[in-house]
Each structure stands twice: as structure tokens, then as C-alpha cells.
TORFI-190448 format. One record per residue (C-alpha): x, y, z. Coordinates in steps of 0.001 Angstrom, whole numbers, plus 500000, padded with zeros to 6 digits. Layout:
// residues N
[pt [X Y Z]]
...
***
This chain:
// residues 514
[pt [805479 809109 902827]]
[pt [802472 811432 902766]]
[pt [800819 812227 906098]]
[pt [797459 813911 906566]]
[pt [797436 813741 910335]]
[pt [800755 814919 911703]]
[pt [802594 817478 913817]]
[pt [805391 819690 912483]]
[pt [808161 820421 915002]]
[pt [810289 823432 914124]]
[pt [813708 822796 915612]]
[pt [815621 825661 917212]]
[pt [818494 823480 918384]]
[pt [817216 822079 921671]]
[pt [818896 818965 923019]]
[pt [815346 817716 923610]]
[pt [813985 818229 920067]]
[pt [814116 814535 919167]]
[pt [812338 813777 922429]]
[pt [809379 815931 921377]]
[pt [809027 813883 918202]]
[pt [809302 810621 920089]]
[pt [806744 811624 922755]]
[pt [804226 812526 920060]]
[pt [804787 809309 918127]]
[pt [804346 807339 921333]]
[pt [800752 808592 921255]]
[pt [800293 807218 917725]]
[pt [800519 810578 915990]]
[pt [803187 811078 913334]]
[pt [805609 813936 913984]]
[pt [808533 815302 912057]]
[pt [811387 817691 912844]]
[pt [811768 820533 910362]]
[pt [814297 823402 910185]]
[pt [813087 826472 912067]]
[pt [813406 828575 908902]]
[pt [811176 826398 906705]]
[pt [809196 828511 904252]]
[pt [805510 829141 904778]]
[pt [804846 827740 901305]]
[pt [806444 824389 902146]]
[pt [804613 824234 905445]]
[pt [801295 824907 903723]]
[pt [802030 822156 901185]]
[pt [802662 819620 903940]]
[pt [799405 820493 905760]]
[pt [800259 819619 909386]]
[pt [797512 819416 911986]]
[pt [799571 821565 914348]]
[pt [802980 823136 914896]]
[pt [805362 822911 917846]]
[pt [808225 825389 918266]]
[pt [811033 823637 920149]]
[pt [813320 824989 922798]]
[pt [816852 826036 921986]]
[pt [820170 827155 923497]]
[pt [819941 830714 922105]]
[pt [818567 833834 923727]]
[pt [815962 835783 921769]]
[pt [818128 838858 922406]]
[pt [821139 837553 920474]]
[pt [821825 839237 917142]]
[pt [821830 835951 915251]]
[pt [819036 834303 917247]]
[pt [817079 831826 915083]]
[pt [813656 833181 914147]]
[pt [810850 831487 912268]]
[pt [808593 833220 909769]]
[pt [806002 835089 911896]]
[pt [803360 834185 909300]]
[pt [803284 830792 910999]]
[pt [800989 832366 913582]]
[pt [798557 833425 910853]]
[pt [798064 830001 909256]]
[pt [795093 829211 911441]]
[pt [796888 826132 912803]]
[pt [797372 825339 916501]]
[pt [800844 826353 917713]]
[pt [802644 825294 920895]]
[pt [805871 827079 921836]]
[pt [808188 825314 924276]]
[pt [810713 827373 926272]]
[pt [812590 829353 923569]]
[pt [809591 828671 921326]]
[pt [807327 830355 923889]]
[pt [809545 833419 924131]]
[pt [809684 833671 920351]]
[pt [805886 833435 920218]]
[pt [805524 836245 922738]]
[pt [807891 838562 920838]]
[pt [806374 837795 917437]]
[pt [802872 838663 918676]]
[pt [803727 841872 920525]]
[pt [804582 840645 924006]]
[pt [807648 841494 926092]]
[pt [810446 839089 927057]]
[pt [812890 839966 929814]]
[pt [816465 838712 929879]]
[pt [817094 836413 932787]]
[pt [819563 837506 935422]]
[pt [820336 833869 936103]]
[pt [819367 830606 934449]]
[pt [816589 828496 935967]]
[pt [817508 824864 935485]]
[pt [815986 821820 937116]]
[pt [812808 820781 938906]]
[pt [810146 823360 939674]]
[pt [806556 823284 940868]]
[pt [804073 825239 938783]]
[pt [800628 826329 939899]]
[pt [797987 825889 937219]]
[pt [795640 828892 937180]]
[pt [793594 827923 934105]]
[pt [793209 824243 933187]]
[pt [791399 824661 929879]]
[pt [792535 823381 927399]]
[pt [796142 822260 928116]]
[pt [795922 821077 931707]]
[pt [792629 819220 931881]]
[pt [792405 816683 934695]]
[pt [795715 817700 936299]]
[pt [796250 818726 939906]]
[pt [796512 822405 940713]]
[pt [800256 822033 941322]]
[pt [802512 819821 939208]]
[pt [806250 819183 938991]]
[pt [808000 820266 935774]]
[pt [811513 820593 934333]]
[pt [812743 824129 933691]]
[pt [815709 825053 931506]]
[pt [815739 828728 930564]]
[pt [817302 832134 931089]]
[pt [814868 834569 929472]]
[pt [811159 834566 930261]]
[pt [807951 836317 929203]]
[pt [807360 839556 931106]]
[pt [804248 840828 929303]]
[pt [801873 838587 927362]]
[pt [800702 839501 923859]]
[pt [797195 840940 923507]]
[pt [794483 838298 923740]]
[pt [796568 835841 925798]]
[pt [795826 834585 929298]]
[pt [798097 833180 931987]]
[pt [797613 829448 932448]]
[pt [800352 828555 934977]]
[pt [802916 830303 937154]]
[pt [805737 829768 939630]]
[pt [807082 831989 942389]]
[pt [809679 833427 939993]]
[pt [807912 833010 936645]]
[pt [804488 834681 936360]]
[pt [803824 833102 932958]]
[pt [804986 829488 933123]]
[pt [802274 828824 930538]]
[pt [800052 831085 928497]]
[pt [797548 830777 925687]]
[pt [795195 832435 923256]]
[pt [792284 830008 923058]]
[pt [790592 831803 920149]]
[pt [793727 831532 917973]]
[pt [794868 828172 919443]]
[pt [798350 829510 920210]]
[pt [800011 828376 923449]]
[pt [803360 828538 925213]]
[pt [805098 826533 927942]]
[pt [808150 827849 929754]]
[pt [809000 824298 930853]]
[pt [809747 821092 928924]]
[pt [806802 818658 928773]]
[pt [808764 816176 926638]]
[pt [811291 815094 929299]]
[pt [810688 812398 931900]]
[pt [811428 814994 934601]]
[pt [807993 816485 933828]]
[pt [805844 813516 934978]]
[pt [802592 814959 933571]]
[pt [804210 816132 930337]]
[pt [802750 813347 928249]]
[pt [799257 814304 929397]]
[pt [799854 817949 928441]]
[pt [801069 816941 924988]]
[pt [798060 814640 924647]]
[pt [795723 817564 925361]]
[pt [797470 819549 922623]]
[pt [797397 816692 920100]]
[pt [793860 815456 920565]]
[pt [791984 818271 922280]]
[pt [793442 821210 920347]]
[pt [794851 819807 917069]]
[pt [792106 817148 916833]]
[pt [794577 814505 915656]]
[pt [793729 810854 915142]]
[pt [795816 808179 916864]]
[pt [796481 806414 913570]]
[pt [800293 806274 913437]]
[pt [801169 802623 914067]]
[pt [803239 799888 912486]]
[pt [800432 798016 910662]]
[pt [799428 801272 908969]]
[pt [803081 802123 908259]]
[pt [803593 798737 906602]]
[pt [800464 799143 904502]]
[pt [801460 802634 903323]]
[pt [805090 801658 902777]]
[pt [804203 798667 900622]]
[pt [801979 800840 898415]]
[pt [804684 803488 898007]]
[pt [807479 800967 897399]]
[pt [805460 799211 894701]]
[pt [804584 802533 893072]]
[pt [808207 803719 893092]]
[pt [809842 800461 892038]]
[pt [807298 799364 889438]]
[pt [808678 796470 887395]]
[pt [812278 797306 888277]]
[pt [814607 795434 890609]]
[pt [816202 796433 893915]]
[pt [819516 795462 895444]]
[pt [819989 795495 899227]]
[pt [823114 795083 901327]]
[pt [822152 792713 904131]]
[pt [824443 792665 907160]]
[pt [822275 790673 909545]]
[pt [821837 793728 911782]]
[pt [818461 795111 912803]]
[pt [818148 797948 910278]]
[pt [819177 796124 907106]]
[pt [817197 793036 908144]]
[pt [813969 794999 908648]]
[pt [814478 796860 905353]]
[pt [815057 793582 903501]]
[pt [811947 791887 904923]]
[pt [809753 794949 904280]]
[pt [810946 795140 900672]]
[pt [810503 791398 900225]]
[pt [806926 791721 901450]]
[pt [806356 794545 898956]]
[pt [808093 793331 895795]]
[pt [809060 789688 896413]]
[pt [811407 788338 893705]]
[pt [812300 791851 892504]]
[pt [814510 792170 895602]]
[pt [818060 790812 895558]]
[pt [820146 790858 898756]]
[pt [823920 790744 899038]]
[pt [825514 789468 902238]]
[pt [829269 789914 902551]]
[pt [830936 787487 904957]]
[pt [834129 789342 905864]]
[pt [835316 786776 908390]]
[pt [834995 789322 911199]]
[pt [831462 788536 912319]]
[pt [830215 786996 915550]]
[pt [830646 783246 915952]]
[pt [828508 781306 913438]]
[pt [826775 784502 912307]]
[pt [827357 783959 908587]]
[pt [825566 780602 908685]]
[pt [822731 782069 910746]]
[pt [822175 784905 908265]]
[pt [822065 782487 905330]]
[pt [819696 780185 907174]]
[pt [817390 782942 908451]]
[pt [817051 785067 905353]]
[pt [817765 782585 902601]]
[pt [815790 779634 903922]]
[pt [813286 780870 906505]]
[pt [812250 784107 904765]]
[pt [812973 782963 901235]]
[pt [814921 786019 900096]]
[pt [817023 785939 896939]]
[pt [820250 786018 898927]]
[pt [823655 786263 897262]]
[pt [826470 785468 899695]]
[pt [830038 786596 899150]]
[pt [832270 784227 901125]]
[pt [835190 786639 901373]]
[pt [836722 785961 904783]]
[pt [840125 784997 903377]]
[pt [840256 788102 901172]]
[pt [839541 790455 904092]]
[pt [841928 788716 906497]]
[pt [844726 788643 903927]]
[pt [844362 792377 903269]]
[pt [844377 793095 907022]]
[pt [847620 791218 907594]]
[pt [850100 793457 909388]]
[pt [847619 796358 909778]]
[pt [847708 797762 913329]]
[pt [846256 801281 913142]]
[pt [842470 801242 913797]]
[pt [841698 803877 911164]]
[pt [843696 801973 908593]]
[pt [841761 798826 909518]]
[pt [838524 800672 908785]]
[pt [839786 801941 905447]]
[pt [840958 798501 904345]]
[pt [837679 796882 905377]]
[pt [835575 799639 903791]]
[pt [837381 799522 900448]]
[pt [837357 795728 900346]]
[pt [833646 795664 901163]]
[pt [832880 798032 898276]]
[pt [834956 795922 895894]]
[pt [833220 792684 896938]]
[pt [829745 794250 896930]]
[pt [830308 795788 893494]]
[pt [831535 792501 892078]]
[pt [828374 790756 893267]]
[pt [826178 793587 892024]]
[pt [827660 793336 888533]]
[pt [826478 789737 888351]]
[pt [822870 790983 888416]]
[pt [821019 792559 885520]]
[pt [818485 795389 885410]]
[pt [819027 796687 888944]]
[pt [817706 800242 889256]]
[pt [817410 800773 893021]]
[pt [819736 800396 895990]]
[pt [817971 799929 899344]]
[pt [819532 801435 902436]]
[pt [818656 801300 906143]]
[pt [818848 805037 906835]]
[pt [817028 805916 910079]]
[pt [815369 809176 911114]]
[pt [818204 810253 913467]]
[pt [820563 809985 910460]]
[pt [818269 812337 908534]]
[pt [817870 814960 911253]]
[pt [821325 814946 912817]]
[pt [822320 817947 910706]]
[pt [819400 820071 911933]]
[pt [820765 823009 913881]]
[pt [819946 826667 914548]]
[pt [822127 827563 911555]]
[pt [820899 825024 909047]]
[pt [818312 822462 908114]]
[pt [818051 818737 907666]]
[pt [819703 817193 904659]]
[pt [816586 815458 903401]]
[pt [817140 815770 899656]]
[pt [818408 812574 898059]]
[pt [819952 812720 894588]]
[pt [818156 810674 891970]]
[pt [821448 808921 891256]]
[pt [823539 808253 894288]]
[pt [826812 806336 894470]]
[pt [826338 805006 897976]]
[pt [829495 804438 899998]]
[pt [831770 805081 897026]]
[pt [830404 802481 894611]]
[pt [832102 802543 891186]]
[pt [830733 804874 888509]]
[pt [829335 801973 886480]]
[pt [826987 801117 889357]]
[pt [824572 804015 889633]]
[pt [821350 803310 891494]]
[pt [818355 805304 892624]]
[pt [818185 805218 896404]]
[pt [815282 803743 898322]]
[pt [815118 804186 902109]]
[pt [811926 802627 903515]]
[pt [812637 803352 907207]]
[pt [814058 806858 906956]]
[pt [811080 808176 908983]]
[pt [811650 805826 911934]]
[pt [813612 805901 915168]]
[pt [815493 802770 916238]]
[pt [812796 801584 918635]]
[pt [810206 802035 915875]]
[pt [812331 799925 913518]]
[pt [812360 797176 916146]]
[pt [808565 797427 916463]]
[pt [808289 797270 912672]]
[pt [810463 794151 912638]]
[pt [808199 792402 915132]]
[pt [805136 793345 913090]]
[pt [806830 791828 910034]]
[pt [807343 788549 911882]]
[pt [811074 788822 912543]]
[pt [812047 786894 915663]]
[pt [812779 788866 918839]]
[pt [816322 787547 919050]]
[pt [817173 789344 915826]]
[pt [815020 792431 916357]]
[pt [816463 793041 919841]]
[pt [820072 792309 918989]]
[pt [822716 794775 920046]]
[pt [824490 797167 917665]]
[pt [827565 795685 916008]]
[pt [830334 797769 914429]]
[pt [830664 797823 910653]]
[pt [834308 796677 910768]]
[pt [833197 793841 913049]]
[pt [835709 792187 915347]]
[pt [838557 794062 913659]]
[pt [838021 796976 916076]]
[pt [837748 794614 919050]]
[pt [841124 793016 918396]]
[pt [843660 795543 919559]]
[pt [846719 795203 917369]]
[pt [847227 792848 914450]]
[pt [844354 790740 913176]]
[pt [845182 787089 912619]]
[pt [842954 784128 911933]]
[pt [843882 782721 915330]]
[pt [842949 785957 917113]]
[pt [839614 786136 915323]]
[pt [838721 782578 916339]]
[pt [839802 783212 919922]]
[pt [837736 786407 920202]]
[pt [834703 784787 918592]]
[pt [834775 782070 921240]]
[pt [835267 784516 924107]]
[pt [832510 786797 922817]]
[pt [830174 783823 922400]]
[pt [830417 783131 926143]]
[pt [829664 786782 926897]]
[pt [826548 786742 924719]]
[pt [825307 783421 926083]]
[pt [825458 784637 929680]]
[pt [824102 788136 929028]]
[pt [821132 786838 927034]]
[pt [820037 784797 930063]]
[pt [819560 787938 932167]]
[pt [816220 789632 932817]]
[pt [818006 792953 932271]]
[pt [819199 791988 928766]]
[pt [817143 794690 927040]]
[pt [818549 797326 929419]]
[pt [822058 796655 928102]]
[pt [823051 798604 924991]]
[pt [826125 796545 924145]]
[pt [828058 793700 925724]]
[pt [831157 792219 924141]]
[pt [834706 790989 924591]]
[pt [837880 792788 923496]]
[pt [841148 790965 922845]]
[pt [844069 792952 924255]]
[pt [847587 792933 922738]]
[pt [849218 791741 925938]]
[pt [849913 788416 927631]]
[pt [850167 787730 931325]]
[pt [851453 784982 933574]]
[pt [848921 782553 934950]]
[pt [848664 779126 936529]]
[pt [846331 776484 935137]]
[pt [846523 773159 936909]]
[pt [850145 772831 937972]]
[pt [851471 774565 934861]]
[pt [852606 778114 934294]]
[pt [850832 779861 931431]]
[pt [851601 783005 929481]]
[pt [848390 783767 927642]]
[pt [846051 786477 926404]]
[pt [843926 789002 928282]]
[pt [840281 789628 927385]]
[pt [838442 792770 928484]]
[pt [834661 792816 928992]]
[pt [832828 795916 927781]]
[pt [829190 796126 928926]]
[pt [827358 799446 928789]]
[pt [823902 800978 929097]]
[pt [822830 803784 926792]]
[pt [819781 805299 925112]]
[pt [821307 806149 921758]]
[pt [825008 805342 921862]]
[pt [825979 809031 922075]]
[pt [826702 808674 925782]]
[pt [827024 805481 927812]]
[pt [827617 804259 931356]]
[pt [829361 801033 932237]]
[pt [826815 798485 933366]]
[pt [826966 797399 936994]]
[pt [826541 793667 936558]]
[pt [826355 791580 939736]]
[pt [829728 790110 940727]]
[pt [828459 786567 940371]]
[pt [827542 787187 936706]]
[pt [830942 788688 936007]]
[pt [832513 785733 937787]]
[pt [830582 783250 935649]]
[pt [831587 784972 932411]]
[pt [835219 785162 933485]]
[pt [835324 781498 934537]]
[pt [833742 780329 931291]]
[pt [836142 782297 929117]]
[pt [839263 781218 931001]]
[pt [838212 777565 931295]]
[pt [836625 777096 927879]]
[pt [838615 779345 925532]]
[pt [842131 778090 924939]]
[pt [844679 780900 924998]]
[pt [843072 783184 927623]]
[pt [844155 783238 931245]]
[pt [842892 786621 932443]]
[pt [839638 788613 932138]]
[pt [839260 792294 933138]]
[pt [836191 794574 933268]]
[pt [836120 797998 931630]]
[pt [834464 800463 934034]]
[pt [834867 803652 931983]]
[pt [831924 805651 930686]]
[pt [831407 807578 927447]]
[pt [832642 810277 927537]]
[pt [835563 810375 928139]]
[pt [836014 806842 926776]]
[pt [834224 805477 923718]]
[pt [832095 802330 923692]]
[pt [834382 800484 921280]]
[pt [838067 800319 922098]]
[pt [839127 801288 918590]]
***
């Protein structure tokens, strides 16, 4: 998608780089992460309104330290260097950087000595988050000090005439409470951006581009019922209507009643051309006797491709395959030694599709973060229950049944998990929970129900909070909620007589058990 009002973020490997992009987008300005070594020619072609140089784990004194083309500072565009980006700016323009004797990490108070133009309206002293070793010792010619600390004489500097600025701290993290205001001053006061990046505009632009790309051709879309594929399907349907054909594979390993809900929601309510592959028996037969979790994944993956391909062959004149790739998928390969893998082949056998099924790839939400996809879904009229639903593993319940997968075990886990979802969805904190589900363990324990001895299954509850799934903490649900869930499962799900709670975090554990 073309953008005329956007900020380019050159990524030097900071753990906070994605946060910079998100903070800018929160202010309705489009931003994009680019490799630090992007050519000047490409940057000129893209015509950003301003450039941000991110932080990074390297020292500018390392032999292989990542360095951007110094011509960036001669483009006449506003530039903001953050931490490593500030030090790089100073060196590139003739300043001096001194190696730190020890790393400064954590909260610090900076004194603002010049408020114009980055610190307008802020108090003289503000709290910020530092994370650096090296720091600027001598500013380049034409620069002025804008903020300082007791140990850092140039916590911020700038050349107002050239619109080049540097911050030794991180304005993008929540630990810098006034960081959003500082970024706003850069975006609107210095770069003169318009706050025009929003979902209605995104939908309007996307529809135009989809129609232009697709033309009179047809598109096939794998619909899982999850957030990403659902939003992609509805956006495409809005753009090209009957030229979209969706395939939903019911592998028998979905949540309770999910297959019917997907058919009802997307086939009836939204009116999509939905082709359903009722393949539960095929998947469960192929999984018979399979214990190893990786082997489960392989069996499910291969079977899915076979079923999807068979359905796809029933359709004529399909040129495009739609996919729910998100922005984090695009930028995850950005690092100080490489760039983002943003080039998509014109013919792409997605997920190992057979050679006779070659499609051009179309990825309508590849510019969006997960929360933006949810916002897009709401704008498209998708109900909150679907837009806010928790992530669900591709192999489904197969990786939540430890050991062999049988039809009986699937039914049992579906019923147990249903009780978990019903109780969690009642909570005010539902949106704070990343995932909540039941796991069927491969053990049985002695119990007493009524006056009878039982020897039945154990179910583990896994409930975690997370921002992105990369790390997670177990969620501290009130005891009475845990008690209600446990009682419902034991009393209402035949074959379970014990419920346990998983209180491990990621790392060292993973969110899923397999």
C-alpha cells in the first residue's frame, strides 16, 4: 500500500523497535520498520515524512557495528535518533561518542534545558527509561543540548535548522511516561504529519488496491475461524464479493461446536462462498497411534494440505491465494545483520501446495499488528466475540491431548474446554487473558464420586497473560473462579475426577504443553 504521510524507522536491532512503530501508529500516523542498511535510492522512492533511527544492542565502537548510509542526514528530512541511533547520528556528523565504563539501565530523571521543539509543554524534569553504555561526549557542530542528567550531559540534542535530533533515552516504552508526547512533537510539530492513519481509511485504500490487483480473477482463501483469516476473508468479500471462495477444513480437532459456528457465521451471516471439507474422520484415523507431538503436527499439516488441495481443484480459474500474514511475521527477520524478507514471489506454493496449484499471493493485512487487525475486524462489522477470541493452535486440540488422540479423548477435552471458556468469558478481565484452555493429561487418578471409587482422567488448566505470546506469565485467577471451573469440569464432564492448575511461566515453559 502506498503511503504519502508516514515515518520510516531504520531498525538497528533494538528489542523496542516494534514498540516505536506501534507508538507512532497509535497517533494515527503510519510507520514502517526498514533495515538499517536500506539504500538512499529506495528511501527517496518511498518519500517518508521523517526518519527514526532505532536503538540497538551494539556499540558504535564495534568493528561490525551496523551503520546506515550517512547521506540520510542530507535528504532534508527530519531525523530522530534514539539511543544507539543518537550515538550514530553524533559520529556521522562529526561529534564524539565516549565508551561507557558501565551500562546505565533503568529509570532516570532528565532535566530539560531547551523545550523547543521536542519537549513543548513538559515539566522541567521528567522521568525516562535509559538503556545504554556509550554516550555522546561532544555534539556535532550546529547542535544544542536539549536535556541532561547528572551523568549524561547530552540526554537529548538537536539541530533545529536541519531538523536532526537525538534522545539518549527510550520514548517508546511505558517507563517513559511522557514519551508519547515527545514522539507527538516529532510527528506533528517537526515532520508535519497528518493524523490520517485509521481503519476506515485503510479499508478504503485496501479495497481499491485489491480490486486493482485481482481484476476479474478469482481468489481462494483458507478460513480457519481465527481472527486473522476471518478478517482477511471479510475484507476480501467486501472488495470483490463473489470472486472470493473460502475453504474451511473441519479436522475434528476444533473447539466444541466450532465447525457449525464457522459455517453459520461466514456462510449464512456474511454470505461468503464457503466450501467446507468435513474431514474429521480422515484426520482422526491418520492420527491413530501417534504419540510424538512433532509427528502429530506433521500428520495434521500434510493431511490439511491434501484436503485443501482437493477442494481447491474443484474450483476453476483461481489465480490468487489469500493469506493472513501480519506485520510481525514480515519484520521478524529484521536484525542488525539483515533486512526484512518483504519480497513475495509472483508464484508461491504456500505451505507446500502441490505443483499443479500455483497461485499469486495476496496478503491484505501484512502491514498490520494484531491489535490493528482486531480494530479492522470491528470496523468491518465482525462481532466482538470473534474479533477478541484467543489464539488457537493450528493443530488444534491435538497438542492439548498429551499422548494418543482418540475420538473419546477429543470429545472429553472439548467438553472440559467448553466449561473453561464459558467461565473465563464471564470475567471483566477476559481481555487481559492471552489464552485459557484445558489440557488432557495421559494419567488417571483415584477419586470418590458419591459412594463409588473412580479411576478417571486429569485435566490441567492453562491460563496465561501475555502481550505477544513470546513470553507469558500464568494468570492469577481468584480461587473462587478456579474452584468454579474445577467443580463444573468434574461434575459435568464424564471421565474427569481431578483438575490441576499450571503455574509455570514462559520461559522456561511454553504456553502449549506440546
